[in-house]
VOPAGU-2260 file (C-alpha; in pm, 1 decimal, decimal comma):
REM VOPAGU-2260
SITE   aa  ch    i         X         Y         Z
SITE  MET   A    0    4990,7    6656,1   -9614,4
SITE  TYR   A    1    4734,2    6417,2   -9758,2
SITE  ALA   A    2    4588,5    6160,8   -9518,7
SITE  LYS   A    3    4332,7    5884,3   -9562,6
SITE  LYS   A    4    4188,7    5679,0   -9278,0
SITE  ILE   A    5    3946,6    5389,1   -9317,8
SITE  LEU   A    6    3761,7    5241,0   -9022,0
SITE  ILE   A    7    3563,0    4917,8   -9058,2
SITE  PHE   A    8    3264,1    4889,4   -8823,6
SITE  ASN   A    9    3252,1    4601,1   -8581,2
SITE  ASN   A   10    2889,9    4486,3   -8557,9
SITE  VAL   A   11    2745,4    4511,3   -8207,0
SITE  ASP   A   12    2364,8    4511,8   -8233,6
SITE  ASN   A   13    2232,5    4298,5   -8518,4
SITE  ARG   A   14    1869,2    4385,8   -8444,5
SITE  TYR   A   15    1908,8    4662,7   -8700,0
SITE  ALA   A   16    2020,0    4426,8   -8976,7
SITE  VAL   A   17    1806,8    4270,3   -9247,6
SITE  LYS   A   18    1692,6    3928,8   -9125,4
SITE  GLY   A   19    1951,5    3660,7   -9188,4
SITE  ARG   A   20    2228,7    3909,3   -9263,6
SITE  GLN   A   21    2496,7    4097,9   -9075,0
SITE  LEU   A   22    2562,2    4468,9   -9072,5
SITE  CYS   A   23    2878,6    4568,2   -9256,8
SITE  GLY   A   24    3009,7    4918,8   -9291,3
SITE  MET   A   25    3295,5    5162,0   -9296,2
SITE  VAL   A   26    3387,2    5526,0   -9242,8
SITE  LYS   A   27    3641,6    5693,0   -9471,9
SITE  LEU   A   28    3814,4    6015,6   -9368,4
SITE  GLU   A   29    4034,2    6214,1   -9607,1
SITE  GLY   A   30    4215,3    6544,3   -9565,5
SITE  ILE   A   31    4502,8    6749,7   -9702,5
SITE  GLY   A   32    4613,9    6921,8   -9383,0
SITE  ASN   A   33    4380,4    7221,7   -9411,2
SITE  ASN   A   34    4205,3    7166,1   -9077,0
SITE  ASN   A   35    3918,2    6982,6   -9245,1
SITE  LEU   A   36    3845,9    6613,9   -9290,9
SITE  ASP   A   37    3597,9    6497,4   -9552,0
SITE  GLY   A   38    3414,6    6189,8   -9433,8
SITE  LYS   A   39    3186,2    5929,4   -9587,4
SITE  ILE   A   40    2989,9    5658,4   -9410,8
SITE  PHE   A   41    2860,9    5346,7   -9584,2
SITE  VAL   A   42    2665,4    5066,2   -9414,2
SITE  THR   A   43    2497,5    4768,4   -9582,7
SITE  ASN   A   44    2223,5    4525,0   -9478,8
SITE  VAL   A   45    2041,5    4784,3   -9266,0
SITE  LYS   A   46    1670,2    4725,8   -9231,1
SITE  GLU   A   47    1422,6    5013,7   -9220,9
SITE  SER   A   48    1394,8    5137,4   -8864,5
SITE  GLN   A   49    1246,2    5420,0   -8666,2
SITE  GLY   A   50    1462,4    5698,8   -8537,1
SITE  ASP   A   51    1768,7    5876,4   -8668,3
SITE  TRP   A   52    2121,7    5759,7   -8736,9
SITE  ARG   A   53    2419,2    5937,3   -8583,2
SITE  CYS   A   54    2790,3    5893,5   -8638,6
SITE  LEU   A   55    2992,1    5993,8   -8332,6
SITE  VAL   A   56    3362,6    6060,7   -8385,0
SITE  ARG   A   57    3645,3    6129,5   -8140,1
SITE  ILE   A   58    3969,1    6254,3   -8295,4
SITE  ASN   A   59    4247,4    6473,5   -8155,6
SITE  ARG   A   60    4052,7    6465,2   -7827,0
SITE  ASN   A   61    3766,9    6649,4   -7998,4
SITE  ILE   A   62    3423,4    6494,2   -8025,6
SITE  TYR   A   63    3177,1    6532,4   -8311,3
SITE  SER   A   64    2825,5    6411,1   -8381,8
SITE  ARG   A   65    2683,1    6397,7   -8732,2
SITE  GLN   A   66    2324,9    6308,0   -8815,1
SITE  CYS   A   67    2325,7    6078,6   -9119,4
SITE  GLU   A   68    2046,0    6141,7   -9366,4
SITE  ASP   A   69    2118,4    5794,8   -9502,6
SITE  LEU   A   70    2386,6    5529,2   -9466,2
SITE  ASN   A   71    2477,0    5501,8   -9833,3
SITE  ASN   A   72    2793,6    5708,8   -9881,9
SITE  PHE   A   73    2660,9    5992,5   -9665,5
SITE  ALA   A   74    2916,3    6275,3   -9675,0
SITE  PHE   A   75    3012,7    6503,3   -9387,5
SITE  THR   A   76    3298,3    6731,4   -9281,5
SITE  LEU   A   77    3492,0    6751,2   -8954,6
SITE  PRO   A   78    3684,2    7070,0   -8863,7
SITE  CYS   A   79    4011,3    6896,4   -8774,1
SITE  ASN   A   80    4314,8    6718,8   -8915,8
SITE  ALA   A   81    4370,1    6344,6   -8931,4
SITE  ALA   A   82    4538,3    6164,5   -8641,4
SITE  GLU   A   83    4654,6    5814,5   -8562,3
SITE  ASP   A   84    4396,2    5782,9   -8281,9
SITE  ILE   A   85    4037,7    5789,1   -8412,1
SITE  ALA   A   86    3713,5    5628,0   -8295,2
SITE  CYS   A   87    3368,0    5616,5   -8457,0
SITE  VAL   A   88    3041,6    5490,3   -8311,4
SITE  LEU   A   89    2725,1    5432,9   -8515,3
SITE  VAL   A   90    2413,5    5505,9   -8310,1
SITE  ASN   A   91    2039,8    5475,1   -8373,7
SITE  VAL   A   92    1846,6    5746,1   -8185,9
SITE  ASN   A   93    1473,3    5709,1   -8121,4
SITE  GLY   A   94    1335,9    5984,5   -7901,9
SITE  GLU   A   95    1509,7    5968,2   -7563,4
SITE  ASN   A   96    1644,8    5621,1   -7636,8
SITE  PHE   A   97    1950,1    5523,0   -7833,8
SITE  ALA   A   98    2133,4    5204,1   -7929,2
SITE  ILE   A   99    2498,5    5159,0   -8015,6
SITE  VAL   A  100    2483,1    4962,0   -8341,0
SITE  GLY   A  101    2847,2    4952,3   -8451,5
SITE  TRP   A  102    3189,7    5085,5   -8363,1
SITE  ALA   A  103    3541,2    5116,7   -8501,3
SITE  TYR   A  104    3869,7    5263,8   -8391,2
SITE  LEU   A  105    4234,0    5313,7   -8490,3
SITE  GLY   A  106    4520,2    5354,2   -8247,4
SITE  ASN   A  107    4437,0    5432,2   -7885,0
SITE  LYS   A  108    4129,4    5237,4   -7773,1
SITE  GLY   A  109    4062,6    5502,5   -7507,8
SITE  ASN   A  110    3884,1    5715,5   -7769,9
SITE  LEU   A  111    3638,3    5433,8   -7831,8
SITE  ASP   A  112    3594,4    5365,4   -7459,8
SITE  TYR   A  113    3507,1    5729,0   -7402,9
SITE  LEU   A  114    3248,2    5740,8   -7682,5
SITE  LEU   A  115    3083,3    5421,2   -7561,7
SITE  ALA   A  116    3065,5    5550,2   -7206,1
SITE  HIS   A  117    2938,6    5898,4   -7296,6
SITE  ALA   A  118    2734,8    5842,6   -7613,3
SITE  GLY   A  119    2421,8    5983,8   -7447,9
SITE  SER   A  120    2594,3    6310,1   -7352,5
SITE  VAL   A  121    2750,7    6343,3   -7696,6
SITE  ILE   A  122    2413,9    6299,9   -7867,1
SITE  LYS   A  123    2239,8    6540,7   -7632,9
SITE  SER   A  124    2506,8    6811,4   -7666,9
SITE  GLY   A  125    2537,0    6771,6   -8043,6
SITE  GLY   A  126    2896,5    6663,8   -8001,5
SITE  GLU   A  127    3062,5    7004,7   -8006,7
SITE  GLN   A  128    2906,2    7192,0   -7712,4
SITE  TRP   A  129    3055,4    7088,1   -7378,2
SITE  THR   A  130    3037,9    7197,0   -7018,6
SITE  GLU   A  131    3366,5    7283,9   -6848,2
SITE  TYR   A  132    3352,2    6948,4   -6668,1
SITE  GLU   A  133    3306,8    6756,4   -6992,5
SITE  LYS   A  134    3600,0    6946,5   -7148,0
SITE  PHE   A  135    3814,5    6844,6   -6853,0
SITE  VAL   A  136    3708,8    6479,9   -6886,5
SITE  ALA   A  137    3773,6    6479,2   -7262,4
SITE  ALA   A  138    4125,6    6610,5   -7203,8
SITE  THR   A  139    4208,6    6337,6   -6950,1
SITE  ALA   A  140    4347,7    6047,2   -7149,8
SITE  ASP   A  141    4314,5    5783,2   -6877,7
SITE  PHE   A  142    3976,4    5888,0   -6736,9
SITE  TYR   A  143    3784,3    5589,4   -6861,3
SITE  GLY   A  144    4046,8    5349,3   -6732,7
SITE  GLU   A  145    3951,9    5452,2   -6379,2
SITE  THR   A  146    3576,9    5406,6   -6406,9
SITE  LYS   A  147    3362,4    5094,7   -6432,4
SITE  ALA   A  148    3047,3    5265,5   -6561,1
SITE  VAL   A  149    3036,1    5053,5   -6876,9
SITE  ASP   A  150    3172,5    4705,2   -6928,8
SITE  VAL   A  151    3321,5    4752,6   -7274,7
SITE  ASP   A  152    3447,2    4395,2   -7283,4
SITE  SER   A  153    3087,1    4269,8   -7275,1
SITE  LEU   A  154    3030,6    4442,2   -7609,8
SITE  ILE   A  155    3309,1    4251,6   -7781,3
SITE  LYS   A  156    3332,9    3918,4   -7600,2
SITE  ASN   A  157    3123,4    3753,0   -7873,2
SITE  ALA   A  158    3396,0    3824,1   -8132,0
SITE  ASN   A  159    3582,0    3519,0   -8259,7
SITE  SER   A  160    3953,8    3492,8   -8217,0
SITE  LYS   A  161    4166,1    3654,2   -8486,5
SITE  TYR   A  162    4300,4    3338,9   -8633,2
SITE  LYS   A  163    3969,4    3160,5   -8648,7
SITE  SER   A  164    3864,6    3418,3   -8909,6
SITE  VAL   A  165    4168,5    3317,7   -9119,0
SITE  GLU   A  166    4061,5    2953,6   -9102,1
SITE  GLU   A  167    3704,6    3045,6   -9197,8
SITE  TYR   A  168    3825,0    3236,5   -9503,0
SITE  SER   A  169    4047,4    2945,0   -9603,8
SITE  THR   A  170    3747,7    2710,0   -9576,7
SITE  ALA   A  171    3529,4    2942,6   -9788,0
SITE  PHE   A  172    3812,9    2970,6  -10042,1
SITE  ASP   A  173    3837,3    2590,2  -10075,9
SITE  LYS   A  174    3459,6    2551,2  -10088,0
SITE  TYR   A  175    3430,0    2793,1  -10380,5
SITE  TYR   A  176    3679,1    2602,8  -10594,7
SITE  ALA   A  177    3542,4    2263,7  -10491,3
SITE  GLY   A  178    3197,7    2376,7  -10605,6
SITE  GLY   A  179    3308,6    2439,5  -10962,5
SITE  ARG   A  180    3342,4    2820,9  -10936,9
SITE  GLN   A  181    2985,8    2889,8  -11045,5
SITE  ASP   A  182    2925,0    3208,3  -10844,8
SITE  ASN   A  183    3086,8    3548,2  -10815,8
SITE  TYR   A  184    3392,7    3478,6  -10601,0
SITE  TYR   A  185    3389,9    3795,2  -10391,8
SITE  GLN   A  186    3019,9    3765,9  -10311,6
SITE  SER   A  187    3067,8    3403,8  -10205,8
SITE  VAL   A  188    3341,5    3491,9   -9954,5
SITE  LYS   A  189    3237,0    3846,7   -9862,2
SITE  LYS   A  190    3126,7    3751,8   -9510,3
SITE  GLU   A  191    3458,2    3583,4   -9432,1
SITE  ILE   A  192    3660,1    3873,8   -9575,9
SITE  THR   A  193    3458,2    4120,3   -9367,4
SITE  ASN   A  194    3536,6    3918,6   -9054,5
SITE  LEU   A  195    3906,2    3924,2   -9141,8
SITE  PHE   A  196    3899,6    4302,2   -9182,6
SITE  LEU   A  197    3732,6    4333,7   -8842,3
SITE  GLN   A  198    3994,4    4124,2   -8669,1
SITE  PHE   A  199    4322,1    4256,9   -8809,9
SITE  PRO   A  200    4465,2    4611,6   -8820,3
SITE  PRO   A  201    4481,0    4830,1   -9133,0
SITE  TYR   A  202    4812,8    4835,7   -9318,5
SITE  TYR   A  203    4861,2    5199,1   -9414,5
SITE  PRO   A  204    5174,6    5176,8   -9633,8
SITE  LEU   A  205    4969,0    4990,1   -9897,7
SITE  ILE   A  206    4645,8    5180,9   -9833,2
SITE  ARG   A  207    4832,7    5497,5   -9929,9
SITE  GLN   A  208    4969,3    5335,5  -10244,2
SITE  PHE   A  209    4639,9    5259,4  -10423,9
SITE  PRO   A  210    4357,7    5508,0  -10494,9
SITE  ASP   A  211    4061,7    5300,9  -10370,8
SITE  CYS   A  212    4163,3    5018,1  -10145,5
SITE  PHE   A  213    4178,5    4869,5   -9799,7
SITE  PHE   A  214    4457,9    4645,5   -9667,8
SITE  ILE   A  215    4511,3    4457,9   -9343,8
SITE  ARG   A  216    4824,8    4310,7   -9188,0
SITE  VAL   A  217    4793,3    3951,0   -9066,5
SITE  ASP   A  218    5069,6    3853,5   -8824,6
SITE  PHE   A  219    5140,8    3485,7   -8774,3
SITE  PRO   A  220    5063,4    3361,1   -8420,0
SITE  ALA   A  221    5431,5    3298,3   -8349,2
SITE  GLY   A  222    5737,4    3484,8   -8472,9
SITE  ASP   A  223    5759,7    3815,0   -8657,8
SITE  LYS   A  224    5636,2    3707,1   -9000,8
SITE  PHE   A  225    5322,3    3847,5   -9159,1
SITE  PHE   A  226    5131,3    3882,2   -9483,1
SITE  VAL   A  227    4894,0    4146,4   -9615,9
SITE  MET   A  228    4552,2    4113,7   -9772,7
SITE  GLY   A  229    4352,5    4380,7   -9948,2
SITE  LEU   A  230    4063,0    4480,4  -10169,7
SITE  LEU   A  231    4111,6    4708,8  -10470,1
SITE  GLN   A  232    3811,5    4890,3  -10615,3
SITE  LYS   A  233    3744,7    5013,4  -10965,0
SITE  ASP   A  234    3435,8    5215,6  -11057,7
SITE  ASN   A  235    3307,1    5169,3  -10699,0
SITE  ASN   A  236    3317,2    4789,5  -10726,5
SITE  VAL   A  237    3566,6    4543,9  -10578,6
SITE  ARG   A  238    3787,1    4445,1  -10872,5
SITE  TYR   A  239    4076,9    4259,5  -10711,1
SITE  ILE   A  240    4145,8    4065,8  -10395,3
SITE  CYS   A  241    4518,1    4067,6  -10331,8
SITE  TYR   A  242    4767,6    3898,2  -10106,5
SITE  GLY   A  243    5123,9    4005,1  -10038,0
SITE  LEU   A  244    5435,9    3860,8   -9879,7
SITE  PRO   A  245    5707,8    4104,1   -9767,9
SITE  GLY   A  246    6045,6    4047,6   -9930,2
SITE  THR   A  247    6319,7    4178,3  -10152,5
SITE  LYS   A  248    6298,8    4184,2  -10529,2
SITE  ASP   A  249    6596,0    3950,9  -10571,1
SITE  GLY   A  250    6594,1    3583,0  -10486,8
SITE  PHE   A  251    6233,0    3499,6  -10572,8
SITE  GLU   A  252    6047,7    3444,3  -10896,9
SITE  ASP   A  253    5702,1    3309,2  -10976,7
SITE  LYS   A  254    5483,6    3365,8  -11282,2
SITE  ASP   A  255    5176,9    3443,3  -11070,5
SITE  PHE   A  256    5344,1    3696,4  -10838,2
SITE  SER   A  257    5457,7    4048,7  -10919,5
SITE  TYR   A  258    5685,4    4266,7  -10711,3
SITE  LEU   A  259    5550,7    4590,3  -10562,8
SITE  PRO   A  260    5795,7    4838,1  -10403,0
SITE  CYS   A  261    5656,2    4985,8  -10082,7
SITE  GLY   A  262    5841,1    5223,9   -9852,7
SITE  ASP   A  263    6177,7    5083,4   -9748,2
SITE  GLY   A  264    6086,7    4732,9   -9864,3
SITE  GLY   A  265    5832,8    4568,9  -10089,4
SITE  PHE   A  266    5587,1    4285,7  -10140,4
SITE  TRP   A  267    5544,8    3993,4  -10373,7
SITE  MET   A  268    5178,6    4042,7  -10467,2
SITE  LEU   A  269    4920,0    3796,2  -10593,2
SITE  TYR   A  270    4610,4    3948,7  -10757,2
SITE  GLN   A  271    4281,9    3758,3  -10774,5
SITE  ASP   A  272    3993,1    3858,7  -10999,0
SITE  ALA   A  273    3702,5    3937,4  -10764,6
SITE  ASP   A  274    3443,0    3808,7  -11013,8
SITE  THR   A  275    3598,7    3482,4  -11129,9
SITE  GLY   A  276    3840,6    3402,9  -10849,8
SITE  GLN   A  277    4117,5    3345,1  -11106,3
SITE  ILE   A  278    4473,4    3470,8  -11060,7
SITE  THR   A  279    4526,1    3771,7  -11283,7
SITE  SER   A  280    4745,0    4077,6  -11342,6
SITE  TYR   A  281    4673,9    4415,5  -11191,4
SITE  THR   A  282    4582,8    4696,4  -11431,1
SITE  GLU   A  283    4483,3    5047,1  -11323,1
């Protein structure tokens, strides 16, 4: 069975970013159920630094460490199948010292907690050579919940609330149009979109439906309503920014929206040209 997982890094240590910018990055894992996952890591705005880069991954209670020759679509393979619970940690290693630069996870946060608490051991062991004690710890799902060795909350307390990122994107959206739409739309709002993708969970039904994309689900603060937002790529560039409202095909009609069946339901989708910001039609 084909599986694709995309994890967007949450920036932790901006000392490794180009001055005046913020680190942004992602890890993509793809597999077809043959006990192998093909991975790619891509990180932007990284300044030249000493030391090596490592990507630590915990999946299916197995832990892997991959040294990244570069951070521009560096490819690697993991000897496992995809799962709903995955964590990745981006680490800069300089001699005996290391710094956790970014992290991401899907599903159970315990995988991330474990990597953050034991990054040093993972790096030292290479990620796939464990003592019997470490194997026991890795197999204990609630181990980290019983220890206070690392205050994980201190790593993320500087994150803004979810819904503030929605307001910031709305402000950037209005500012672009008020300014006469002179610049490339996506580049002008890229920071705000990145923050949105950090704050809200991936929406896999739509991620599986397009070849090169990433979607999030944004739930309203009250009630059970939500909308989706995504980026569609073409020739390795963002081509569309899209927004979707769940609904049935009947009972709604608008010249700017098109209906997209998805699973047991569907979405009324609005496609925005990433270059011009204008509403447009989706073409493959």
